[in-house]
VEXRO-427498 format. One record per residue: residue in three letters; x, y, z of N, C-alpha, C in turn. Coordinates in Angstrom, 3 decimals, padded with zeros to 6 digits. Atoms other than C-alpha are relative to their C-alpha. Example, Ala and Ser with C-alpha at 12.3 -4.5 7.8 and 13.67 -1.06 7.14 Angstrom:
2
- ALA;000.890;-001.190;000.000;012.300;-004.500;007.800;000.900;001.200;000.000
- SER;-000.820;-001.190;-000.060;013.670;-001.060;007.140;-000.770;001.090;000.730
//
This chain:
294
- MET;-000.882;000.313;-001.031;026.168;280.967;-011.042;000.141;-002.052;000.809
- PRO;-000.078;001.016;-000.835;027.591;278.117;-009.745;000.171;-001.251;001.306
- ASN;000.479;000.323;-001.850;027.075;275.894;-006.749;001.309;-000.030;000.985
- ARG;-001.425;-000.011;-000.515;030.122;276.866;-004.607;000.069;-001.616;000.851
- THR;000.120;000.800;-001.168;028.864;274.392;-001.744;000.492;-001.796;-000.871
- ALA;-000.612;001.031;000.602;029.094;271.792;-004.096;001.327;-001.005;-000.330
- ASN;-001.376;000.618;000.207;032.137;271.784;-005.095;001.060;000.556;000.461
- ALA;-000.529;000.643;-000.946;033.606;271.689;-002.243;001.030;-000.636;000.060
- PRO;-000.951;001.748;-000.016;035.304;268.443;-001.690;000.799;000.124;-001.108
- ARG;-000.810;000.047;001.579;036.854;269.228;-005.047;001.280;001.307;000.309
- LEU;-001.328;-000.683;-001.274;038.558;272.419;-003.308;000.831;-000.210;000.697
- LEU;-000.786;000.885;-001.105;039.337;271.274;-000.502;001.187;-001.098;-000.277
- ALA;-000.527;001.727;-000.110;040.858;267.906;-002.294;002.144;000.992;-000.619
- ALA;-001.659;-000.994;000.824;043.950;271.205;-003.847;001.006;000.397;001.219
- LEU;-000.394;000.045;-001.520;044.788;271.604;000.013;000.827;-001.398;000.229
- LEU;000.608;001.577;-000.632;044.826;268.230;001.032;002.194;-000.050;000.078
- VAL;-001.265;000.765;000.015;048.811;267.280;-000.512;001.513;001.173;001.664
- ALA;-000.603;-001.196;-001.232;050.386;270.816;002.010;-000.261;-001.216;001.287
- CYS;000.003;001.167;-001.097;048.776;268.231;005.039;001.214;-001.369;-000.134
- LEU;-000.531;001.090;000.186;050.609;265.272;003.657;001.293;000.356;-000.072
- LEU;-001.910;-000.332;-000.417;054.228;267.141;003.642;000.368;000.281;001.579
- ALA;000.413;000.145;-001.157;053.329;268.128;006.761;-000.039;-001.553;000.918
- GLY;000.087;000.908;-000.377;052.509;264.843;008.225;001.328;-000.834;-000.163
- CYS;-001.754;000.410;000.345;055.673;263.212;006.432;001.093;000.498;001.121
- ALA;-001.117;-000.471;-001.526;057.910;265.308;008.669;-000.553;-000.317;000.996
- ALA;000.168;000.519;-002.089;056.105;264.536;011.813;000.398;-000.968;000.064
- VAL;-000.217;002.019;-000.192;056.781;261.118;011.177;001.477;-000.248;000.107
- ILE;-000.891;000.542;000.229;059.954;261.097;010.141;001.275;001.341;000.667
- GLY;-001.249;-000.612;-001.173;061.878;263.702;012.164;-000.392;-000.380;001.701
- ARG;000.319;000.925;-002.084;060.519;261.346;015.496;001.301;-001.575;-000.412
- ALA;-001.065;001.474;000.124;063.299;258.905;013.756;001.530;000.916;000.805
- GLY;-001.263;-000.965;-000.871;065.912;261.662;015.258;001.267;-000.288;-000.970
- ASP;-001.247;000.238;000.737;068.644;260.943;012.657;-000.264;000.534;-001.525
- ARG;-000.201;-001.040;000.992;070.137;262.984;009.867;-000.659;-000.180;-001.059
- PHE;000.500;000.610;002.144;069.142;260.893;006.411;-001.622;000.009;000.640
- ALA;001.834;-000.476;000.097;065.270;261.308;007.814;000.056;001.724;-000.205
- ASP;000.442;-001.939;-000.002;065.769;265.262;008.248;000.551;000.261;-001.895
- GLN;-000.332;-000.144;001.967;066.886;265.083;004.467;-001.125;-000.217;-000.998
- LEU;001.109;000.809;000.699;064.073;262.577;003.206;-001.077;001.116;000.198
- GLY;000.786;-001.263;000.299;062.032;265.430;004.343;-000.058;000.917;-000.424
- ALA;-000.055;-000.820;000.193;063.478;268.144;002.726;-000.073;-000.073;-001.511
- ALA;-000.354;000.711;001.369;064.044;265.928;-000.736;-001.691;000.212;-000.246
- VAL;001.391;-000.074;000.571;059.766;265.745;-000.410;-000.413;001.099;-000.428
- TYR;000.733;-001.496;000.401;058.917;269.391;000.052;001.004;000.357;-001.043
- ASP;-001.064;-000.997;001.073;061.657;270.433;-002.398;000.102;-000.844;-001.496
- SER;-000.024;000.738;001.242;060.783;267.642;-005.252;-000.418;000.908;-000.878
- ASN;001.010;-000.705;001.183;059.357;269.099;-008.846;-000.524;-001.803;-000.142
- ASP;000.577;001.150;000.472;058.541;265.454;-009.611;-001.255;-000.689;000.214
- PRO;001.344;000.614;-000.855;054.540;264.734;-007.947;000.422;-001.725;-000.391
- ALA;000.106;001.690;-000.075;054.943;261.186;-008.914;001.108;-001.254;000.013
- THR;-000.629;-000.287;-001.010;057.622;260.373;-007.646;-000.434;-000.299;001.088
- VAL;000.604;-000.236;-001.095;056.375;261.577;-004.424;-001.225;-001.414;000.101
- ARG;001.537;000.917;000.071;052.920;259.613;-005.289;001.134;-001.397;000.270
- ASP;-000.460;001.589;000.133;054.926;255.951;-006.035;000.113;-000.163;001.364
- GLY;-001.210;000.323;-001.044;057.418;256.463;-002.995;-000.332;000.000;001.293
- LEU;-000.075;-000.778;-001.167;055.809;257.722;000.003;-001.448;-001.380;000.730
- PRO;000.437;001.292;-000.004;052.927;254.012;-000.028;000.579;-000.359;001.726
- ALA;-000.488;001.063;-000.788;055.613;252.597;001.704;000.455;000.993;001.765
- TYR;000.229;-000.869;-001.111;055.357;255.673;004.641;-001.098;-000.273;000.402
- LEU;001.316;000.404;-000.547;052.292;254.702;004.982;-000.300;-001.220;000.807
- LEU;-000.617;001.400;-000.851;052.980;251.289;005.945;000.812;-000.030;000.991
- LEU;-000.941;-000.314;-000.635;055.799;252.521;007.935;-001.221;000.503;001.716
- VAL;001.002;-000.932;-000.715;053.406;255.003;010.116;-001.313;-001.179;000.637
- ASP;001.162;001.311;-001.010;050.419;251.760;011.083;000.876;-001.061;000.244
- ALA;-000.693;000.913;-001.025;053.008;249.951;011.899;000.342;000.818;001.528
- MET;-000.603;-000.854;-001.598;054.231;252.467;014.744;-001.500;000.275;000.426
- VAL;001.523;000.183;000.155;050.445;252.684;015.244;-000.330;-001.018;001.229
- GLN;000.650;001.299;-000.407;049.937;249.476;015.926;000.863;-000.481;001.314
- GLY;-000.659;000.170;-000.309;052.944;249.279;017.759;-000.008;001.079;002.044
- GLN;000.329;-001.399;-000.846;051.407;252.250;020.280;-000.799;-001.010;001.581
- SER;000.752;000.565;-001.020;050.321;250.832;023.988;-001.401;001.281;-000.014
- PRO;001.579;-000.596;000.081;046.779;251.898;024.251;-000.404;000.826;001.587
- GLY;000.903;-001.247;-000.853;045.122;254.817;025.985;001.510;001.051;000.354
- LYS;-001.128;-000.736;-000.981;048.232;256.915;026.449;000.131;001.622;-000.857
- ALA;-000.360;-000.773;000.932;048.367;260.614;025.573;000.816;000.891;-000.442
- ARG;-000.842;-000.478;000.684;051.257;260.861;024.758;000.050;-000.685;-001.570
- ASN;000.342;001.069;001.098;050.265;258.591;021.675;-000.530;001.110;-001.269
- ALA;001.005;-000.541;000.828;048.337;261.136;020.405;000.593;001.160;-001.570
- PRO;000.034;-000.278;001.264;050.801;263.462;017.802;000.488;-001.149;-001.141
- LEU;-000.390;001.133;001.032;052.317;259.762;015.838;-001.771;000.220;-000.321
- LEU;001.186;000.278;001.185;048.323;259.449;015.584;-000.301;001.536;-000.566
- PHE;000.387;-000.906;000.902;047.888;262.930;014.146;000.788;000.083;-001.310
- ALA;-000.748;-000.272;001.179;050.765;262.564;011.864;-000.275;-001.033;-000.969
- ALA;001.050;000.609;000.977;048.935;259.640;010.271;-001.021;000.118;-000.229
- ALA;001.073;-000.175;000.445;046.450;260.938;009.903;-000.098;001.183;-001.271
- GLY;-000.046;-000.549;001.063;047.569;263.583;007.904;000.805;-000.628;-000.910
- LEU;-001.021;000.761;000.864;049.846;261.109;005.840;-000.935;-000.662;-001.128
- ASN;001.647;001.014;000.474;046.836;258.845;005.181;-001.151;000.928;-001.036
- GLY;001.139;-000.827;000.444;044.372;261.380;004.394;000.244;000.483;-001.467
- ALA;-000.859;-000.516;001.260;046.827;263.992;002.250;000.106;-001.004;-000.726
- TYR;-000.036;001.383;001.080;047.481;260.720;000.058;-001.438;-000.042;-000.689
- ALA;001.131;000.424;000.181;043.765;260.001;-000.016;-000.320;000.462;-001.032
- GLY;000.642;-001.351;000.862;043.040;263.264;-001.413;000.700;000.432;-001.212
- SER;-001.082;-000.612;001.403;046.022;263.967;-004.027;000.443;-000.583;-000.527
- PHE;-001.214;001.115;000.597;047.770;260.677;-004.867;-001.177;-001.146;-000.605
- THR;001.112;001.190;000.220;044.309;258.348;-005.305;-000.441;-000.169;-001.964
- GLU;000.624;000.193;002.155;043.574;259.035;-009.212;-000.730;-000.311;-000.861
- GLY;000.746;000.379;001.252;040.526;258.828;-009.887;-000.883;-001.251;001.017
- ASP;000.329;001.558;-000.964;040.035;255.308;-007.391;-000.478;000.465;001.330
- ALA;000.192;-000.772;-001.357;037.609;256.821;-005.278;-000.367;-001.488;001.463
- GLU;000.284;000.784;-001.406;036.884;253.375;-003.170;000.835;-000.037;001.066
- ARG;-001.439;000.377;-001.023;040.652;253.467;-002.395;000.573;001.805;000.697
- ALA;-000.150;-001.197;-000.758;040.429;257.164;-001.326;-001.006;000.009;000.745
- ARG;000.998;-000.156;-002.006;037.147;256.623;001.304;000.730;-001.162;000.753
- ARG;-000.225;000.282;-000.747;039.228;253.929;002.417;001.188;000.738;001.164
- LEU;-000.766;-000.771;-000.933;042.171;256.187;003.365;-000.474;001.065;000.810
- ALA;000.266;-000.837;-000.040;040.172;258.791;004.261;-000.476;-000.548;001.001
- ASP;000.951;000.515;-001.377;038.118;256.760;006.441;000.997;-000.291;001.234
- LYS;-000.684;000.105;-001.436;041.540;255.529;008.565;000.845;001.540;000.367
- ALA;-000.456;-001.209;-000.681;042.617;258.958;008.481;-001.023;000.988;001.101
- MET;001.880;-000.217;-000.743;039.313;260.173;010.103;-000.198;-000.443;001.454
- ASP;000.261;000.799;-001.856;039.886;257.183;012.766;001.157;000.580;000.780
- TYR;-000.673;-000.710;-000.835;043.222;258.450;013.293;000.237;000.756;000.873
- ALA;000.490;-000.915;-000.863;042.139;261.785;014.080;-000.802;000.042;001.016
- ARG;000.898;-000.124;-001.192;039.599;261.168;016.132;000.740;-000.565;001.551
- ARG;-000.720;000.472;-000.922;041.641;258.862;018.125;001.193;000.936;000.719
- GLY;-000.991;-001.008;-001.027;044.377;261.481;018.904;-000.898;000.938;000.372
- THR;000.682;-000.977;-000.649;041.741;264.195;019.860;-000.222;-000.486;001.050
- CYS;000.432;000.619;-000.719;040.207;261.568;022.183;001.036;-000.459;001.234
- LEU;-000.924;-000.386;-000.189;043.493;261.417;023.564;000.084;001.265;001.169
- GLN;-000.726;-001.179;-000.449;044.234;264.760;023.847;-001.408;000.626;000.731
- ASP;001.443;-000.993;-000.356;040.547;266.340;024.609;-001.159;-000.685;-000.054
- ALA;000.759;001.234;-000.259;037.950;264.257;026.277;-001.265;001.056;-000.264
- ALA;001.219;-000.930;000.501;035.118;267.395;025.686;000.092;000.064;-001.280
- LEU;000.149;-000.498;001.448;035.860;267.962;021.829;-000.406;-001.472;-000.309
- CYS;000.163;001.445;000.189;036.110;263.822;021.512;-001.411;-000.115;-000.005
- ALA;002.018;000.517;000.068;032.077;263.756;022.696;-000.443;001.104;-000.689
- ALA;000.892;-001.273;000.812;031.526;266.678;020.430;-000.121;-000.274;-001.073
- ILE;000.072;-000.513;001.425;032.556;265.781;017.199;-001.387;-001.148;-000.726
- ASP;001.529;000.370;000.696;029.032;263.746;016.050;-001.343;001.002;000.778
- GLY;001.147;-000.899;-000.368;026.958;266.042;017.965;-000.265;001.069;-000.835
- PRO;000.505;-001.757;000.762;025.137;269.380;016.884;000.876;000.792;-000.280
- VAL;-000.869;-001.035;-000.062;027.071;271.883;015.670;000.731;000.866;001.080
- GLU;-000.830;-000.963;-001.097;027.100;274.647;018.252;000.312;-000.693;001.530
- PRO;-001.188;000.642;-001.227;028.050;272.094;021.157;001.096;-000.583;-000.920
- PHE;-001.066;000.312;000.525;030.817;271.171;018.879;001.474;001.855;000.266
- GLN;-001.270;-000.765;-000.231;032.151;274.299;018.516;000.181;001.618;000.990
- ALA;-000.745;-000.225;-000.911;032.034;275.486;021.686;000.802;-000.524;000.733
- ALA;-001.036;001.255;-000.373;033.888;272.538;022.346;001.579;000.571;-000.446
- VAL;-000.949;-000.432;001.044;036.453;273.934;019.629;000.810;000.881;000.664
- ALA;-000.600;-001.722;-000.428;036.698;277.584;021.125;000.299;-000.169;001.721
- ARG;000.111;-000.521;-001.521;037.139;276.052;025.223;001.745;-000.694;-000.709
- ALA;-001.342;001.074;000.238;040.612;273.986;023.551;000.899;000.733;000.204
- PRO;-001.593;-001.226;-000.177;043.992;276.076;024.696;000.822;-000.622;-001.501
- ALA;-001.484;000.348;001.171;046.829;276.530;022.381;000.727;-000.768;-000.075
- ALA;-001.163;000.900;000.106;049.014;273.809;023.336;-001.353;-001.088;-001.207
- GLN;000.260;001.038;000.605;046.458;271.527;021.643;-000.155;000.099;-002.186
- VAL;000.641;-000.220;001.100;046.508;273.331;018.211;000.141;-000.867;-001.827
- ASP;-000.262;001.228;000.541;048.484;270.780;016.263;-000.997;-001.086;-001.100
- GLY;001.001;000.980;-000.134;045.496;268.503;017.065;-001.325;000.590;-001.067
- LEU;000.779;-001.128;001.184;043.183;270.646;015.717;-000.131;-000.076;-001.154
- TYR;-000.174;-000.227;000.905;044.578;271.399;012.838;-000.363;-001.673;-000.918
- ALA;-000.403;001.188;000.849;045.333;267.646;012.015;-001.405;-000.586;-000.139
- LEU;000.525;000.307;-000.333;041.783;266.764;013.221;-000.939;001.400;-001.517
- GLY;000.839;-000.954;001.613;039.823;269.885;010.312;000.702;-001.074;-001.016
- SER;000.104;000.365;000.548;041.918;268.363;008.272;-000.088;-001.352;-000.890
- ALA;000.842;001.502;000.616;041.097;264.490;008.025;-000.749;000.346;000.209
- TRP;001.888;-000.344;-000.069;037.351;265.880;008.183;-000.023;000.624;-001.609
- ALA;-000.385;-000.624;001.883;038.578;267.896;004.844;-000.421;-000.745;-000.958
- THR;-000.915;000.957;000.877;039.693;264.869;003.342;-001.280;-001.142;000.150
- ARG;001.841;001.145;-000.078;036.544;262.550;004.486;-000.875;000.393;-000.788
- ILE;000.947;-000.249;000.536;034.024;264.972;003.070;000.637;-000.287;-001.530
- GLN;-000.505;000.544;002.090;036.156;265.030;-000.705;-000.297;-001.224;-000.086
- ALA;000.394;001.198;000.573;036.030;261.157;-000.592;-001.336;-000.196;000.286
- ASN;001.054;000.023;000.227;032.667;261.456;000.225;-001.478;001.079;-001.218
- SER;000.617;-001.355;000.662;031.157;264.065;-002.140;-001.212;-000.002;-000.348
- GLU;001.748;-000.030;000.337;028.327;262.866;-003.172;-001.168;-000.058;000.705
- ASP;000.246;000.488;-000.801;027.520;262.005;000.118;-000.970;001.842;001.668
- TRP;000.390;-001.643;-000.637;024.871;265.678;001.727;000.752;-000.218;001.476
- GLY;-000.457;000.554;-001.890;025.523;264.136;005.230;000.984;000.571;000.293
- ALA;-001.687;000.250;-000.131;029.393;264.104;004.845;000.313;002.145;000.377
- ILE;-000.320;-001.743;000.456;029.164;268.153;003.622;-000.697;000.537;000.742
- ALA;000.551;-000.832;-001.365;026.886;269.301;006.560;000.994;000.167;001.302
- ASP;-001.051;-000.336;-001.132;030.051;268.810;008.404;001.401;000.851;-000.321
- LEU;-000.459;-000.838;000.215;031.610;271.540;006.565;000.515;001.490;001.153
- PRO;-000.081;-001.200;-001.648;030.805;273.932;010.031;000.893;-000.581;000.710
- LYS;-000.797;000.373;-000.940;032.519;271.921;011.907;001.726;-000.114;-000.400
- VAL;-001.191;-000.174;000.455;035.741;271.725;009.704;000.119;001.612;000.153
- GLN;-000.463;-001.486;000.176;035.704;275.697;009.615;-000.242;000.791;001.468
- ALA;-000.211;-000.777;-001.269;035.318;276.011;013.277;001.574;-000.497;000.651
- LEU;-001.233;000.415;-000.754;038.541;274.218;013.917;000.767;000.780;-000.945
- LEU;-000.839;-001.061;001.010;040.236;275.859;011.213;000.048;001.715;000.347
- GLU;-000.090;-001.246;-000.669;039.343;278.850;012.844;000.954;000.410;001.088
- ARG;-001.031;-000.239;-001.355;040.390;278.277;016.084;001.526;-000.428;-000.404
- VAL;-001.200;000.320;000.287;043.746;277.218;014.579;000.671;001.412;000.275
- VAL;-000.404;-001.656;000.719;044.102;280.602;013.017;000.159;001.009;001.120
- ALA;000.112;-001.750;-001.632;043.177;282.991;016.039;001.039;-000.764;000.534
- ILE;-001.633;000.156;-000.408;046.376;280.847;017.847;001.114;000.062;-001.131
- ASP;-001.348;000.029;000.999;048.992;280.556;015.236;-000.779;000.636;-001.612
- PRO;000.533;000.048;001.278;047.912;282.643;012.354;000.909;-000.058;-001.413
- ALA;-001.527;000.779;001.267;051.212;281.377;010.510;-000.481;-001.053;-000.436
- HIS;-000.328;001.071;-000.173;050.159;278.057;011.050;000.199;-001.114;-000.835
- ASP;-000.385;000.671;001.122;051.710;275.364;008.869;000.056;001.344;-001.683
- ARG;-000.437;-000.681;000.531;053.094;278.110;006.842;-001.232;000.829;-000.908
- GLY;000.753;-000.614;000.554;049.755;279.950;006.200;-001.234;-001.079;-000.727
- MET;001.262;000.234;000.718;047.674;277.082;004.876;-000.883;-000.190;000.653
- ALA;001.670;000.313;-001.042;045.019;276.803;007.694;-000.324;001.316;-000.564
- ARG;000.406;-000.907;000.389;045.159;280.537;006.114;-000.765;-000.480;-002.022
- VAL;000.132;000.344;001.435;044.472;279.256;002.448;-001.844;-000.933;000.231
- TYR;001.211;000.537;-000.065;041.946;276.509;003.667;-001.233;000.697;000.864
- LEU;001.264;-001.001;000.117;039.923;279.520;005.301;-000.966;000.808;-001.146
- GLY;000.428;-000.466;001.286;039.732;281.156;002.068;-000.802;-000.908;-000.469
- VAL;001.145;001.008;000.524;038.409;278.330;000.617;-001.484;000.149;000.266
- LEU;001.323;000.027;-000.432;035.794;277.577;002.526;-000.878;001.614;000.388
- ASP;000.321;-001.217;-000.709;034.875;281.407;003.302;-000.668;000.390;-001.602
- SER;-000.297;-000.514;001.369;034.924;281.586;-000.591;-001.310;-000.680;-000.277
- LEU;001.136;001.122;000.861;031.820;278.639;-001.500;-000.818;000.651;-000.197
- ARG;000.778;-000.678;000.156;029.469;280.975;-001.310;-000.366;001.306;000.014
- PRO;000.432;-001.175;000.362;027.943;284.365;-002.655;-000.956;000.760;001.312
- GLU;000.510;-000.690;-000.954;027.533;286.842;000.035;-001.105;-000.462;000.559
- SER;001.681;-000.156;000.089;023.879;287.126;-000.713;-000.670;-001.130;000.193
- VAL;000.635;001.197;-000.569;023.352;283.688;000.309;001.321;-000.506;001.282
- GLY;-001.014;000.411;-001.086;025.621;283.357;003.523;001.685;000.050;000.063
- GLY;-001.218;-000.455;000.154;029.213;283.685;002.113;000.503;000.771;000.480
- GLN;-001.038;-000.693;-000.994;032.028;285.462;003.507;001.264;000.054;-001.124
- PRO;-001.481;-000.354;001.627;034.237;286.497;-000.032;000.686;000.594;000.139
- GLU;-001.283;-000.817;-000.253;036.020;289.257;001.223;000.584;-000.458;001.596
- ARG;-001.035;001.261;-001.301;037.042;287.313;004.733;000.801;-001.007;-000.904
- GLY;-000.837;000.890;000.360;037.607;284.616;002.117;002.153;000.806;-000.522
- ARG;-001.072;-000.670;000.897;039.897;286.783;000.122;001.789;000.925;001.111
- ALA;-001.454;-000.974;-000.738;042.034;288.900;003.195;000.177;-001.755;000.523
- HIS;-001.238;000.839;-000.283;042.684;284.975;004.660;001.488;-000.460;-001.345
- PHE;-000.824;000.638;001.204;044.258;284.169;001.018;001.236;000.730;-000.389
- GLU;-000.737;-001.229;000.260;046.184;287.648;000.984;000.526;-000.216;000.940
- ALA;-000.896;000.411;-001.655;047.342;286.789;004.426;001.269;-000.845;-000.367
- ALA;-000.919;001.364;000.368;048.952;283.450;003.344;000.836;000.039;-000.938
- ILE;-001.273;-000.274;000.693;050.531;284.602;000.195;001.446;000.890;000.632
- ALA;-001.241;-001.482;-000.237;052.330;287.533;002.036;000.481;-000.440;001.467
- LEU;-001.335;000.786;-001.084;053.283;284.617;004.815;001.273;-000.428;-000.634
- SER;-001.530;000.810;001.363;055.627;282.885;001.697;000.565;000.946;-000.773
- GLY;-000.973;-001.122;000.579;056.767;286.230;000.426;-000.490;000.001;-001.644
- GLY;-000.133;000.869;001.402;054.703;285.210;-002.658;000.204;-001.243;-000.869
- ARG;-000.468;001.060;000.361;055.952;281.965;-003.162;-000.785;-001.295;000.017
- ASN;000.617;001.030;-000.335;053.369;279.780;-002.065;-000.679;000.237;-001.094
- LEU;001.322;000.157;001.325;051.545;279.367;-005.771;-001.286;-000.614;000.594
- TYR;001.419;000.617;000.036;048.663;277.379;-004.604;-000.506;001.009;000.638
- ALA;001.246;-001.639;-000.735;047.321;280.521;-002.687;-000.289;000.410;-000.940
- LYS;000.804;-000.780;001.037;047.201;281.979;-005.887;-000.792;-000.786;-000.728
- THR;001.330;000.659;001.007;045.584;279.190;-007.940;-001.139;-000.149;000.593
- LEU;001.137;000.173;-000.267;043.598;278.652;-005.610;-000.972;001.325;001.098
- MET;000.867;-001.103;-000.261;042.171;282.548;-004.906;-000.679;-000.074;-001.632
- ALA;000.820;-000.332;001.439;041.813;282.347;-008.703;-000.861;-000.987;000.296
- GLU;001.446;001.352;-000.054;039.560;279.152;-008.398;-001.226;000.668;000.591
- SER;000.616;000.026;-001.668;037.862;279.839;-004.929;-000.755;001.424;-000.250
- TYR;000.185;-001.748;000.136;037.444;283.836;-005.009;-000.539;000.748;-001.388
- ALA;000.398;-000.297;000.785;037.822;284.944;-008.448;-001.264;-000.314;-001.086
- ARG;001.144;000.024;000.656;035.121;283.283;-009.725;-001.126;-000.226;000.375
- LEU;001.350;-000.126;-000.445;032.933;283.379;-007.382;-000.669;001.243;-000.093
- VAL;000.261;-001.541;000.040;032.830;287.046;-007.633;-000.171;000.632;-001.300
- PHE;-000.023;-000.943;001.212;033.180;287.373;-011.061;001.064;000.905;-000.512
- ASP;-001.275;-001.230;000.501;036.788;289.064;-011.399;001.214;-000.686;-000.907
- GLN;-001.653;000.606;000.182;038.890;287.848;-013.989;001.035;000.638;-000.747
- ALA;-001.602;-000.195;-000.081;041.209;290.132;-014.103;000.593;-000.297;001.010
- LEU;-000.722;000.894;-001.009;041.890;288.706;-010.557;000.657;-000.756;-000.573
- HIS;-000.045;000.767;-000.155;041.655;285.883;-011.634;001.320;-000.867;-001.304
- ASP;-000.883;000.226;000.748;043.904;285.691;-014.897;001.110;000.639;000.109
- ARG;-001.501;-000.264;-000.512;046.544;287.370;-013.518;000.199;-000.364;001.563
- LEU;-000.583;001.155;-000.076;047.219;285.477;-010.645;000.362;-001.341;-000.840
- LEU;-000.323;001.354;000.426;047.207;282.367;-012.576;000.915;000.805;-001.265
- ALA;-001.656;-000.614;001.321;049.695;284.298;-015.019;001.070;-000.048;000.568
- GLU;-000.788;000.461;-000.906;051.443;284.611;-012.300;000.341;-001.152;000.439
- VAL;000.159;001.118;-000.386;051.012;281.538;-011.290;001.572;-000.823;-001.048
- LEU;-000.794;001.089;001.232;052.743;279.719;-014.617;001.061;001.090;-000.452
- ASP;-001.612;-000.548;-000.405;055.527;282.482;-014.601;000.947;-000.151;000.734
- ALA;-000.927;000.634;-001.005;057.288;281.578;-011.593;000.771;-000.904;000.243
- ASP;-001.022;000.726;-000.615;060.336;279.571;-010.617;-000.934;-000.823;001.279
- PRO;-000.306;001.308;-000.762;058.913;276.259;-008.948;000.719;000.105;001.347
- ARG;-000.995;-000.131;-000.604;061.694;275.969;-007.085;-000.510;000.911;001.304
- GLU;-000.513;-000.986;-001.475;062.048;277.479;-003.141;-000.420;-001.275;000.646
- PRO;000.067;001.206;-000.807;062.650;275.183;-000.803;-001.608;000.587;001.050
- GLY;001.487;-000.174;-001.834;059.424;274.030;001.917;-000.683;000.298;-001.200
- PHE;001.295;-000.751;000.532;057.269;275.074;-001.316;000.159;-000.640;-001.659
- THR;-000.364;000.111;001.115;058.846;273.278;-004.675;-001.379;-001.073;-000.412
- LEU;001.029;001.229;000.647;056.545;269.993;-004.763;-001.262;001.217;-000.025
- MET;001.363;-000.184;000.238;053.190;272.039;-003.973;-000.177;001.004;-001.031
- ASN;-000.047;-000.724;001.179;053.959;274.747;-006.704;000.475;-000.708;-001.268
- VAL;000.288;000.649;000.996;054.561;272.607;-009.448;-001.116;-000.698;-000.112
- LEU;000.921;000.572;000.043;051.368;270.833;-008.485;-001.309;001.430;-000.214
- ALA;001.350;-001.010;000.251;049.421;274.300;-008.659;000.426;000.166;-001.254
- GLN;-000.667;-000.447;001.553;051.430;274.915;-011.679;-001.203;-000.530;-001.023
- ASP;001.048;000.904;000.682;049.426;271.886;-013.169;-001.250;000.243;-000.160
- ARG;001.293;-000.589;-000.518;046.127;273.349;-011.887;-000.335;001.204;-000.780
- ALA;000.618;-001.236;000.829;046.370;276.900;-013.290;000.056;-000.258;-001.035
- LYS;000.193;000.064;001.177;046.754;275.312;-016.432;-001.155;-000.783;-000.251
- ALA;002.130;000.308;000.556;043.548;273.395;-016.651;-001.420;001.433;001.026
- LEU;000.497;-001.291;000.015;042.359;277.089;-014.994;-000.211;000.802;-001.006
- VAL;000.163;-000.765;001.062;043.127;278.838;-017.750;-000.952;-000.180;-000.923
- GLU;000.493;000.744;001.806;041.472;276.480;-020.340;-000.916;-000.003;000.748
- SER;001.224;-000.161;-000.139;038.110;276.703;-018.172;-000.299;000.873;-000.141
- GLY;000.506;-001.837;-000.212;038.128;280.292;-017.811;-000.131;000.318;-000.948
- ARG;000.287;-000.986;001.252;037.712;281.004;-021.387;-001.608;-000.778;-000.258
- ASP;001.298;000.653;-000.468;034.467;279.283;-020.454;-000.964;000.654;000.568
- TYR;000.837;-000.310;-001.507;033.438;280.233;-017.232;-000.273;001.599;000.349
- PHE;000.243;-001.064;000.432;033.718;284.161;-017.890;-000.639;000.325;-001.437
//
């Protein structure tokens, strides 16, 4: 039986491109002009991940400069900090191409931005970040619905840091805190980030078999909900359902069907094209490894 908890950072990495897109949209949307809006749409709809990989570092520098220009301690600074966390963290997880040190630097910066935004928005949650799980979960449960974007940003940045420190069991031990954040997000807005919060939870619930405390059937329900929200056009949700849920329960028929659907699909879909192209690349690798897995 594979060690699913050890695989958590690798599985979470596949989700981070969605945060990259969300962070990019949040930043450029504040520019307020037509060009910025069109550029955001171009990123979402690109069918060439290499172009996105090579072009987006300029936005990392831009958003860093915008953060440095803020007046310290202002609650209105939180949205920019959360957007900065999304950009830096997701680039670390999706486009650093095996450069572990660079990934850790960007992931640490993403977590710092997310923490700073959280501390401006919710002092009680800020104080609980480094403490035990139970008080943190209680603070998350008390967070108001208006803070959903911040909760999602913190959860995503934390997942990025866990991914970048995948050999550190102390970092992996924070997964219950990430799960608490994402569960609160979905409780507030089940369709948040076009259903990608549900995909995160599908992965987290499928890390362990039910016999040792996992919730794979709940994970399957999250995946299916995310797929339904996109009308079946979120190919990454299908790819990760095959990788995390179908492999965990040794359902080869489901695994193969999902990957076949991903590879047979036209990846072009407004708002999903880049993610779908990456999903198809991942699906090809899963088809190959699946021959030995089952």
